[in-house]
N, C-alpha and C positions, 0 to 999 in steps of 0.2 A: 504494500500500500504506500509506503514512504517512497519507494523507488518509482512507483507510478506517478506520485505527486511531483517528484523531482523531474521526471521526464516531461510532465506537462509544463513545468516552469521553463525547462529548456526549449520546449516547443513554442511557448508563448514568447520567450525572448527572441527566438528566431523569427517568429511571425511579426513582432514589433519592428525588427530590423528590416525585414522584407517590405513591410508596409511603408516604413519611412523612406525606403529606397524607391519603391514603385509608385506610390500615390503622392501627387504633388501637394496636396493639402494636409499632409501629416508631417508634423515637425517634432523631432526628437533630439534632445541634447545627448550626444554620444558619450555617455559615461557608463562604465561597466556596472557600478553599484546601483545607479538609478535604473539601469536595464533590468537587473535582477529584482529590484524592488517592484517595478511595474509588472514584470512577469509573475512574481509571486502574488501580487494583488489580483491579476487576471485569474490565476489558478484558484485562489481563495474564493473569488466571486463566482467562478464556474462551479466550484465544488460545494459551496455553502449557500450562496444567495440564489443561484439559478434554480435549484430544485424547489426551493420555497416559492419562488415566483411562478414556476410551472404548476405547482399545486394550487396556488391562489387563483391563477388565471386559466386553469384547466377548462372551464366552460367556454371561455373565449377562444382558447386554442382549438377546442373541438369544433366550434361554430365556424371558425376561419380555416378549418382543415389543416392546422399546423402553421399557418402563415404568421400567426401572432408570436411564435417563437423567434422570428426575425427581430421583432420589436423588443423582445426581452433581451436578446443578445446585444442589440445596439444600445439599449439602456445600460447594460453591464459595462460596455466599453466606455460609454459616457461617464458612468460612475467612477471608473478607474481614472479616466483623464481628469475628472473633477478633483480627485484626491492626490494625483501625481502631477505636479507642475512641470515635470520634465517632458511630458508628452502632451502635444497640443494638436487637436484635429479640428479642421474648419469645414463645415458643410455636411449635410446629411449623406450625400453620395460618398464622401470620404469615410464616414462612419460605416456605411454599408459595405464598402470595399474592405475596410479593416476587419469588419465582422466576418466576411467571407474568408479572408486570409487566416485569421486566428482560428476559425472553425475548421478550416482545411488542415492546419498543422495539428490541432487537437484530435481530429479524426484519424490522422495518420498514426499518432501515438496510441490512440485507443485501439486501432485495428491491429497493431503489432504487439500490444501488451498481452493479448490473450494467447 
């Protein structure tokens, strides 16, 4: 379980770097410790806050056929950027693209962990 959490932190750190490199409206101050802090915040948000939000909003997720999970993921990224001043994202499209990249990297880690 701890190794899985550490792998998700590494995946989130990689996703942040890739997002800052690929998406023009994502600004990140390239410091190693701030990268680890932001990646750990992403991992904690995905492992603790996301399941609670999915339970609370499960009727809305069901009605929208799962599309509302995109809103939950974007909200979690916004929450992390709110508390981490080293990462700055401008625009909804940038949040959406960051969400896709972070989700992709976490999916890869989850697929290979089993």
